C-alpha positions in Angstrom: -66.7 48.4 -19.3 -69.4 49.7 -17.2 -69.1 49.8 -13.5 -71.9 47.7 -11.0 -74.0 48.7 -8.5 -71.9 46.6 -6.1 -68.4 48.0 -7.1 -69.9 51.5 -6.6 -70.9 50.8 -2.8 -67.2 48.7 -2.6 -65.7 52.3 -4.0 -67.8 54.3 -1.7 -66.8 52.4 1.7 -63.0 53.2 1.4 -63.3 56.0 3.1 -65.5 56.8 6.7 -65.8 59.4 8.6 -64.8 60.0 12.0 -64.9 62.5 14.4 -61.8 62.7 17.6 -61.9 64.9 20.7 -58.2 65.3 22.4 -57.8 67.2 25.7 -54.3 68.1 26.1 -52.7 69.7 29.4 -53.8 72.9 30.2 -50.1 73.7 31.9 -48.3 73.5 28.5 -46.8 76.8 27.4 -49.3 77.9 24.0 -46.6 77.6 21.6 -46.6 73.7 22.9 -50.7 73.5 22.9 -50.5 75.0 19.3 -47.6 72.5 18.5 -49.5 69.5 19.1 -52.7 70.9 17.9 -51.1 71.2 13.9 -49.2 67.9 14.8 -52.3 65.9 15.1 -54.0 68.2 12.1 -51.2 67.1 9.8 -50.8 63.5 10.7 -54.9 63.4 9.9 -53.9 65.4 6.6 -51.4 62.9 5.3 -53.6 59.8 6.2 -57.0 60.9 4.5 -58.9 64.7 4.6 -59.0 66.8 7.4 -62.7 68.8 7.4 -62.5 70.7 10.5 -60.7 71.4 13.5 -62.9 73.2 16.1 -60.6 74.7 19.0 -62.7 74.7 21.9 -60.2 76.2 24.6 -59.6 75.3 27.9 -62.2 74.0 29.5 -62.7 72.0 33.7 -62.5 68.3 33.8 -65.7 66.6 34.6 -63.0 64.8 37.6 -59.3 65.3 37.8 -57.0 63.2 35.6 -53.1 62.9 37.0 -53.6 65.6 39.6 -54.8 67.9 36.5 -58.2 69.8 36.7 -58.3 71.5 33.1 -57.7 70.7 29.7 -57.4 72.2 26.5 -60.2 70.7 24.0 -59.6 70.5 20.5 -62.2 68.2 18.0 -61.0 67.3 14.2 -63.4 66.1 11.8 -62.5 64.2 9.0 -62.2 61.0 6.4 -59.8 58.4 6.4 -59.4 55.0 5.7 -60.5 52.2 8.6 -57.3 51.2 9.5 -56.3 55.0 10.2 -58.1 55.8 13.5 -56.4 52.6 15.6 -52.9 54.3 14.6 -54.0 57.9 15.5 -55.4 56.9 18.8 -51.7 54.6 19.2 -49.7 58.2 18.7 -52.8 60.3 20.9 -51.5 57.6 23.8 -47.2 58.0 23.6 -47.4 61.6 22.8 -47.0 63.8 25.9 -49.0 66.0 26.7 -51.9 64.3 25.8 -54.6 63.7 28.8 -57.7 62.4 26.7 -58.7 61.5 23.6 -61.8 59.6 21.7 -61.6 58.6 18.5 -65.8 57.8 16.8 -67.0 56.5 13.8 -70.0 58.7 11.9 -72.9 57.2 10.7 
């Protein structure tokens, strides 16, 4: 049985490409920072394909957030099913030490 064009398009759309920027509190120990970065990388790997992790390091925030002026920035590039980014955002939101985050779909 031959796969039609519509079916190929449907299978190709099972996963999408995303980027996520994560800002972690700078006052955490290096060990705690590493643990959070690895924790989210593993979560992404469990639910999709992690393409890259780009650690930008400590940067000054554009404005104070919860009386904090600095944060540790990390950029994740990954591919996953469309329902996973909302779960990732939920986990970011309930994790202590996470200051800000953003997940965007790539076109």
